C-alpha positions in Angstrom: -2.2 -31.4 74.3 -0.1 -30.2 71.4 -0.1 -26.5 70.7 0.3 -26.0 67.0 0.8 -22.3 67.5 3.9 -22.5 69.7 5.0 -26.1 69.6 4.3 -26.8 73.3 3.4 -30.4 74.2 2.0 -31.3 77.7 0.2 -34.1 79.4 -2.7 -33.0 81.6 -6.2 -34.0 82.7 -9.6 -32.9 81.3 -12.6 -31.6 83.1 -16.0 -31.7 81.5 -17.5 -28.4 80.3 -20.8 -27.3 78.9 -21.8 -29.6 76.0 -21.9 -27.8 72.7 -20.2 -24.6 74.0 -17.1 -25.2 71.9 -15.0 -23.9 74.8 -11.5 -25.4 75.5 -10.2 -23.8 78.7 -6.7 -24.4 79.9 -6.3 -24.4 83.7 -3.4 -24.7 86.1 0.0 -25.5 84.6 -1.5 -26.1 81.1 -2.5 -22.4 81.0 1.1 -21.5 80.8 1.4 -23.3 77.4 -1.5 -21.8 75.5 -3.3 -18.5 75.0 -6.6 -17.5 73.5 -6.7 -18.1 69.8 -4.0 -20.8 69.7 -4.6 -23.9 67.7 -4.3 -27.0 69.9 -4.6 -30.7 69.3 -6.1 -32.8 72.0 -4.9 -36.4 72.0 -6.4 -39.0 74.4 -5.6 -42.5 75.4 -7.4 -45.3 77.2 -6.6 -48.8 78.4 -8.4 -51.8 76.9 -8.1 -55.4 77.8 -7.4 -58.1 75.2 -11.1 -58.8 74.7 -12.0 -55.2 74.1 -9.0 -54.8 71.8 -10.7 -57.1 69.3 -13.5 -54.7 68.5 -12.0 -51.3 69.7 -11.9 -48.7 66.9 -10.1 -45.4 67.7 -11.8 -42.2 66.4 -10.4 -38.9 65.1 -12.7 -35.9 65.6 -12.3 -32.9 63.4 -13.7 -29.5 64.4 -14.1 -26.1 62.9 -12.6 -22.8 64.2 -15.3 -22.6 66.9 -14.6 -26.2 68.0 -17.9 -27.6 66.7 -17.5 -31.2 65.4 -17.4 -31.3 61.6 -16.6 -35.0 61.1 -15.6 -38.1 62.9 -13.4 -40.8 61.2 -12.3 -44.2 62.3 -8.5 -44.5 62.7 -7.3 -47.8 61.4 
């Protein structure tokens, strides 16, 4: 997580929430690095094997101020 409001950067885990709610809730230690109203960027990673790498296409998801998806673009 990168907090664009205060410059904080942390690595943490994600728990699923209610689909479509637009809620991003910081728990535990992550809660010390963000407050309600902050603009945060969530970056994810995954491991792929050589075979998957041939067809894997990373995505960038853009949201509005209520965290509803506005567009999804392939990152090449």
